[in-house]
C-alpha positions as MATLAB code, in Angstrom:
seq = 'MNVLEISVLKYGDVESIALNGAILLGPAVDNLRKKVENLAEHGVRRFVFDLTNVTRIDSSGIGLLVETLYSTKKDGGSLKLVNPSKQVLQTLRMCSLLALFEVFSEEKEAIASFEGS';
ca = [
       3.903   20.647    5.102;
       2.744   17.327    3.924;
       3.467   14.689    6.459;
       2.667   11.080    5.896;
       2.397    9.042    9.091;
       3.128    5.454    8.568;
       1.773    2.959   11.201;
       2.648   -0.793   10.825;
       0.894   -3.670   12.541;
       2.090   -7.416   11.983;
      -0.780  -10.155   11.330;
       0.969  -13.454   11.156;
       3.092  -13.017    8.131;
       1.054  -10.037    6.835;
       2.249   -6.504    7.500;
      -0.698   -4.145    7.770;
       0.619   -0.418    6.884;
      -1.896    2.466    7.910;
      -1.002    5.481    5.992;
      -2.407    8.879    7.122;
      -1.717   11.985    5.000;
      -0.789   12.604    1.688;
       1.577   10.149   -0.617;
       3.454   12.847   -2.504;
       7.030   13.048   -4.128;
       9.555   13.776   -1.445;
       9.856   12.776    2.146;
       6.592   10.944    2.101;
       7.406    8.495   -0.591;
      10.845    8.307    0.276;
       9.999    7.195    3.945;
       7.147    4.868    2.774;
       9.614    3.238    0.190;
      12.461    2.817    2.962;
       9.665    1.291    5.197;
       8.430   -1.292    2.618;
      12.005   -2.292    1.226;
      13.372   -2.795    5.271;
      10.320   -5.256    5.610;
      10.927   -6.960    2.295;
      14.625   -7.379    3.251;
      13.208   -9.158    6.543;
      11.193  -11.392    4.456;
       7.939   -9.712    4.289;
       6.100  -10.317    0.964;
       2.463   -9.889    2.160;
       1.316   -6.219    2.588;
      -1.905   -4.488    3.136;
      -1.825   -0.837    2.890;
      -4.582    0.944    4.564;
      -5.560    3.877    2.636;
      -8.583    5.211    4.654;
      -7.002    8.316    5.592;
      -4.904    9.232    2.754;
      -5.981   12.587    1.340;
      -3.772   12.893   -1.930;
      -1.661   10.629   -3.861;
       0.609   11.951   -6.783;
       2.490    9.814   -9.771;
       5.327    9.067   -7.321;
       2.958    7.524   -4.960;
       1.092    5.609   -7.425;
       4.498    4.461   -8.721;
       5.533    3.251   -5.274;
       2.249    1.440   -5.041;
       2.957   -0.398   -8.408;
       6.526   -1.051   -7.724;
       5.537   -2.800   -4.325;
       2.863   -4.831   -5.971;
       5.334   -6.000   -8.720;
       8.145   -6.819   -6.482;
       5.993   -8.699   -3.907;
       4.261  -10.615   -6.732;
       7.734  -11.455   -8.114;
       8.661  -12.910   -4.667;
       5.170  -14.979   -4.210;
       3.362  -12.126   -2.249;
       1.176   -9.281   -3.019;
      -0.051   -5.727   -1.997;
      -3.445   -5.237   -1.048;
      -5.270   -1.803   -0.678;
      -8.044   -1.173    2.057;
     -10.553    1.454    1.717;
      -8.978    4.059   -0.642;
     -10.134    7.510   -0.366;
     -12.198    8.830   -3.309;
      -9.351   10.684   -4.586;
      -6.877    7.799   -4.483;
      -9.653    5.862   -6.358;
     -10.100    8.330   -9.129;
      -6.246    8.626   -9.595;
      -5.815    4.903   -9.839;
      -8.821    4.696  -12.353;
      -7.094    7.769  -14.393;
      -4.295    6.113  -14.593;
      -5.869    2.679  -15.425;
      -4.200    0.863  -12.690;
      -7.061    0.154  -10.435;
      -7.633   -3.007  -12.082;
      -4.080   -4.309  -10.989;
      -5.171   -4.213   -7.294;
      -7.322   -6.110   -4.922;
      -9.274   -3.816   -3.172;
     -11.108   -4.234    0.312;
     -13.277   -2.310    2.284;
     -11.811   -3.796    5.668;
      -8.353   -4.217    6.938;
      -9.375   -7.797    8.226;
     -11.126   -8.733    5.025;
      -7.757   -7.820    3.037;
      -5.700   -9.819    5.699;
      -7.812  -13.043    5.538;
      -7.823  -13.023    1.662;
      -4.123  -13.897    2.080;
      -5.073  -17.424    3.568;
      -4.827  -20.177    1.224;
      -2.505  -18.255   -1.093;
];
């Protein structure tokens, strides 16, 4: 069974979401979407997704990343990705979407990149 573990840590006005598992159609994407929507309803506009332990991502997972990026940018925030696995990078490249995202090798760099923006 594909289970996606979601851990959220707050750093000032940035929410860092560490994901562990596969971001696939069904409960994984649904639960992550609910988590992001709930945080956004409470004013969060700056997200960091730590993808170090994401084993796979499908089109619904990619769609959620793009949807989150655009909705946060519309509201003056952003979504930044940390250490995406080789599979995630390849999938984003194949979809010609990698250039949309700021990608960092470490969480602290991604969080610091929000300063001054």
